[in-house]
N, C-alpha and C positions, 0 to 999 in steps of 0.2 A: 503493499498500500505504501504511495505518495505521500510527501512529507506536508502535501499542501492538503490532504483529506485527513489525514492526524490531526491536523489544526484544528481542520471543519469540526470534527466530531468533537474535540476536546472543548471548543468553544460552546458547541450545543451542548454538549452533558454540564457543562460549567454552569448554562444557564438554567435548564432544567430542574438541577438537581439543589434543593435548597441548603443553603450555607456554606456552599462550595466558592461562592466569593462573595465576599461581604464588605462593609464599610472599612474593614480591617486592613484592608490591601488586597493583593493580587493572590490569587490559590497559589498551594505551596506545590512542588513536583509532586508530592505525595498524592494532593486531592486530584492535580489533574491527570496523573497516571490511574487514579481509581475513578474518577470520572470517563476517562478515556474507554476503562475497561468494560464498566457498566452500560456505555452507551454501544459498544461494540455486541455486547451480548444482548442487547435489546434489537439491535439490528438484526444479529445475525437469528434470532428466534421468531422474528415478524417475517424475515424475507421464508423461512423454514415454512411457518405455518399457510403464508400465502402460496406456496408450492403445494404442499399438500392440499390445500382448498383448491386449487386450479386441478391438479390431478383428480380429486373426485370430482370437480365439476363434470370434465371429460368422461370420466368414468359410469357416472350417474346417465347423463346423455346419452351414450351410446347402449348403456341397458334401455333406454326408453325407445330411441330411435331404432336401434339395431332387432327388438323382439318383442317390445309390448305394444308398441304403438302402433304397428301394423299387425299385429293381430288380438287387440283387442282384451288385452289381460291388463289387470290394475293390481296394485299393492296395496299392505295397509298405509295408515298414518294420512298424514297431510298428501302426501304422491300418490295413494290411493285413491284419495278426494277428485283431485284435481284430474285424474286418468279418469276416475268414472263419470264427470261432469264433460270431459271433453266427448268420451265416446257417446253420451247422452247425448251433446248442445252438439257436437262439433265446432265447438271455442277452440281456438288454437292454444295445446299445451302450454305453450312460456308464457301466454297471460294468463291463466288458470295457477301456474305456478307461482308468481306474483300474488294473486289475489288472494288466493285459498292462505298464503304465510303470512300477510299482512297483520293481522291480528297478533299471530305469535309473533312475529319482530317483536310490533309493541310490547308484548308481555314478556319477551326476553329481555328487554332493556328494564322494565320494571322488576322482573323478579329474580336475573343471573348477574347484568351488568351493562355498562355501555361499552366496552372493547366487544365483548361480545355478541351484544347486537348489530354493532357496527359490520364483525365481519359477518356474519350473520344474513346481514344486507348485501352486501360484496358477494356472499357466496349465491346466494339465491337469485338476486340479477345477474351474475354469471350464468348459470345455469339457464335462464331467460333467455339471454343473450345467444347461448351456443345452440340451443334448441332452435330458435331461431334462424341462425344463420348458418350452421354446420351440417353440412350434409353426410348420414351416415349409409353404409348399405343394411338393408334388410337381411338378415344374416341367415336364415331359418323361419320357414313355415309349421316345423313339427311342433305341435304343441307342448309337449314334455320337454325339448329341449326351450323351449319359448322360455317357460316357466321356471326351468331352471338356471340359466345361463344369464337370463334376463334379471334375475332376483341377484343372481352372484355381481352382474357390474353394478346394478344399485346398489347393492348393499356395501360393495367395494366401495364405490362414492362417497355416502352417506357416513361410512368408516374413517374414510381420508379427512372427510370435513371437518368431523368430530376431532380429528386428531390436529388437527388445525387451527380446533378452537373456535369451531361453527358447528350452524345447521343446514342444511338443507331439507329436513324433513321438521316442521315444528309441533309434532303431535309430543315429544317427549318434552317440551317445556312446557305446553298445558297438563301433562300428566304431573309435573314437578307442582305446579303453582296449585290444580285442584288437591291433589296430597297434600298440601301443608292448607289449605282451609277445610277440608274433611277429613282428614287423619287416616286417609286410604294410602295402601302401596303406590309406588310410581307405575310397577307392572300389573297390577289390578286394570288403576284408571289404562291401559294401555290396551291392555284384553278388550275390556269392554267398548273403546273408541273402534275397535277391529272387526269385534263382534257386528256393530253397526254397518261396519263400510261393507264386509264381505254379506252380509244381509240384504244392503240394497243392492249389492254385484246382482247374487242371485235372483231378486224379485226384478231387476229393469234391464237386465243382459238374460241369464242365464245359469241353469245350476250349473254346467260344464263349467263357463267359465269363470264363476266361483270359485269351484274347486282346483280349479289350475290355479286362478290367481291365490289361493291359499299356501299352495307348494311354492308359489313368487315370493309371497311373504315369508316363507320358513328360509328360503335359499338367503334371501336378504337378511333377514335376523341373523342366521349362524355367520355370514361373511361376515356381518357388521360386529358381532362378537368379536370375531379372530383378528379383524384388522383393529378394532380397539385396543381388545387385550393382551393381541399379540399370540406366536405360537407356544410359547412357554406359559403353562399356567403357574404362578407363585403361590406358596403354602407358607405361611407363618408358623413359628412350631415355638412355642414355651416350653420350657424343661425346668421342672423341680426335681432336684435331687439333692442326695449328700455327697456326691462325687462330682459337685458343679465341674469344678477345677480339671478332674479329665474329660468331662465332657467338652469340653469348651475347648481344649486343647485337639480332642480328636475333630471337632469341627472344622478347627480351623486347618489343620496340617491332613488331614485325610478327606475331608469332601471341601477344602479351597474356598470355603465361607467366612463370611466375620460375623461375628456374634457382638451382641449388648447383652450387659449385663447388670442388674438390678439386684439392688439388697431389697430382702423381705424376711418375711416370717411364714413358717409352715406350724400347720397344725394339725393334730393329731391326737389320738388317744380320748377317751372318753372323757377324760377332765380339760381336752381343749389345750393342753399345753401347749406350747410354742416356744419353737427353736429358730433362729436366724440362719437363713440358709440363701445363696446367691442362686436368682434367676436367670436362666440363659434365655433369648430370643434371637432365633435367627431365621432367615428369609431363603428356603429351597425350591427348585423346581419338582413339578411331581414325580420326574422319571427319579428323583434323589431320596423319596419319602423312603423306600423300602430300604436304600442302604444304609442311612439314617436309623431307623427302628435295629437294626441288624447289630450297628456299631455301638447304640445304646442298652442294647441287651447283654452286649459283653459286657458294659462295663457296670451296669446296673439295671436289672429285669423289671426293679418294682417303681421305678424312675416315673412320676409325673407328667406326661404327655399330652398336651393341646395342640389342635391344628386348627388354622382357620385361613381362608379364602385369602388372598392376593391379587389386588384386579391390574396395580401398576407397580411398579418401585423407579429408584432413581438416586447414582451413586452405591458406593458401598463397594462391597463384595462381591453381586449376588453374580455377576459371570464369570465362570471358571476362569480362574487363573493359572498359570504354568509353576508347577510346583518346584518348588529345588530341594535337589536330593544329596 
């Protein structure tokens, strides 16, 4: 990067970060370096987010125009509502994508935040623009292939935009809002919305299209989960053992994972006696669960182990590292 751009980024960072430059004089070299680093991180993350959103927009558009539109299939959520209205009224899908999602975009601004709403507006507007201007070939007319691969590309598009911090289907925003107001789970609300959509598809289109559209929805949902959560499903493991130090060394040396050690107390016996103990927490992939169980049993078969699903991780020693012997 040239010296000019480094100076420009530093000046921008010092202006936008409070306290970096004030009445006491110019910022110190440390403050300049820190501001420059913070601005670079912001730029890098923003560029990555918009690249993911762009990829998601084109993937979803390909799913729409290459599979679903030409065969009259629909999906769940706001995209399903748009496809259903388009099939019944012949209004262009790119207009309906914007019209149907406008309430969700407004709701996203009040429920989640300004940055999320701005990215969502860009993502949905970009999808509408691509649908209106970019031609895609009709890949196949086989109903089963249309349902599966249309759902795959649509789900991949939705998942990539979610990874970029936006949505092109506003149903989950509504589900989050209603769950806070009504005290129900987000999953229950999404299921109810989709039941209404597919029931309408069966009534207005046909039962066959509605059934194939359910396959589309399942394919899209599984692809969305795969894109958002990744190929590896992480598991958080809490271990309470009298041999905590030995287990900690085993996790570090044999599994190549990092650990967090908490100071706690374990209760046991009829009178509820307590004893100080170190509690170990680590995160592993599901493929390593069996090996962890085996190694713990070698150390202490009666160790108390609690496992829970982890959606995502960042930093630490999650990725396998090369061990030195």
